[in-house]
N, C-alpha and C positions, 0 to 999 in steps of 0.2 A: 396523540396519546404520547403519556408520559412512558420512559422506558422504551420507547422505542427508536432504534438506531435512525440517523438521516443522516445523508449525504451532505458535504458542503454544499453554496449555494451554487446553482448551474451544473452541477453533476446529476446524471439520469440515475434513477432508480429501478431495479426491477423485483418484482415480489418472491419469495421464497415460499415454500411449502411452510405452514403452521406447525408449531411442536404438538403432538399429541395432546389433545385434551386431555383434563385430569380424572376426567369418568373412565379413561382408557378407552378397550373396543367397545363395550355397552355402550357409549356415547350414542345421543341421536344424531343422523345426518344433519339436522338442523342445527345441532349444535357446534359441528364441526365447519359448517357452513359460514357459522356467524364468529368463528375463532377469527381473531386479528393473522392478517399477513404481514408476518417480518420483511421490510426492505432490505435486498440487496444490492449494494454500488456495483455499479457497472464497469467503475476503473477500478481496476485490482489495487494501483498505486494506492489509493487513497484508503482502500479497505486494508490493505497488507500494515500501514503506518499506523491504524486504529484500532488493529487490533489487540489483544492480549498478551501473546505468546512472546517468549522471549527466548533466548538462545539459539540453538540450532534450528528450530523450529520457526522462529522467527528467520534465519536465514532462510530455510525453506521459503517462506511465504517471503522475501523478497528478491529470488532468482526466479520465482513462477511467472509465469505469465496466463492472464486471463484467457482461456479460449473460449469457452462459449459460458453464458450465464441464462438460466431459464428457470420457470416456474418451480422445477423440481431439482434443481442444484448449479452445479458451477463443473467446470473441468478446467483444469491448471497445466501447463505444461512446461517441464524444465528443460535445460540444455543437458546433452550426453556429460557437460562439464562437471555438471554439479548433481551429478546423479545419484551420488554417495551420500546425500541430504533426504532421498526418498526411502530412507531409514523408518523402518512401521513405527519406532516410538515419535518419531518428529512428525511424521505423518498423521499419528492419531491425536497428540497434542495440537496440530493445527485444527485437524479437523473438528475436535471438541471445541474448542474457540468458536468456529466458525459455529457451529450447531448451537452453542451457547447465546449466539450473536442473533442468529437469525432462524432458529425454529430447529428441533432435531429431526425433521423430516429433510433435511438439505443433505441432499447428496454429493458428495466430493470426487471427483473423478482426477486421477492423474496420469500424465503420458509424459512421453522422452520424447525432445527433438527441439531442432533448431526453433526460437521464438521468433514469431513475424512481427510483434512489433516491442515496445522496450518494456525491460520489467522495472518493479518497483525500485531496484539497487539501481538500474543503469540510467534510469530517470533521475535519481539522487545525485549520481554521480554527473550528469550532465548540466543537471541546474546549479550545481556549485561550481562545476568550470565555469560556467556564464557566469555568477556571480561574482566571482573570484578575478576574471576577465574586466568586467565592469569595473570592479574597485579598484582593481590598478589604473585603467585608461583615465578613471575620476582623479587619481592621484597625481597621477604623471601630466594632466591637463588642468590641474588648479593652478591659476595664476600668482597664490602667495606661495606655493611649493617652488613652482619655477622660480620666483625671485629667490626662494631661499639657496637652490641649487645653485644659480647664479652668481649672489651674492659670496656665497660662501664655498663656495668649489665642490660643492655635496655631490650625491650620487643619490639615487633612489634604490631599495632593494624591494623589487617585485616579492620576493617570498618573507617580507616582512609584514603585508599588506593584509589584512583579514577585512571579509566585508560587515558591514554593521548587523548584529544581530546572529553570525554564524558562531555557533558553538565551538567549532572544531578550532 
């Protein structure tokens, strides 16, 4: 259905609890059971990138690791080096964005500890470094560039090379 967030192809999704029905606590159980469930991406890096949070709340999302994701909510782990981002205001902004997207019933838990997997920030840094290495290798191995360097006694400045499509 329209308006329902979808992870990119090849990404798994889990169901989160739906938002409370418009009728409130007096709604019939059948109406609650028929309420659409919102999908919650299993990969936190995809979600952290697609959420609407900005500023320090975005930084909080970027340095968190998704520990668990189930039908009721998610648990995010943040390294102790970044625990200053666990300020209540930043947590509230991130939780509000997650609930807006996946339903008001979504429970978001935070814990402090060493991440066991890469955070979105670490993943982006690794991918950026890999792309940079590939771009430098492509330029250095290009026959036309090699001919120019040989013919004119030039040199390649690797710092001046930027991968295609890289905004930085």
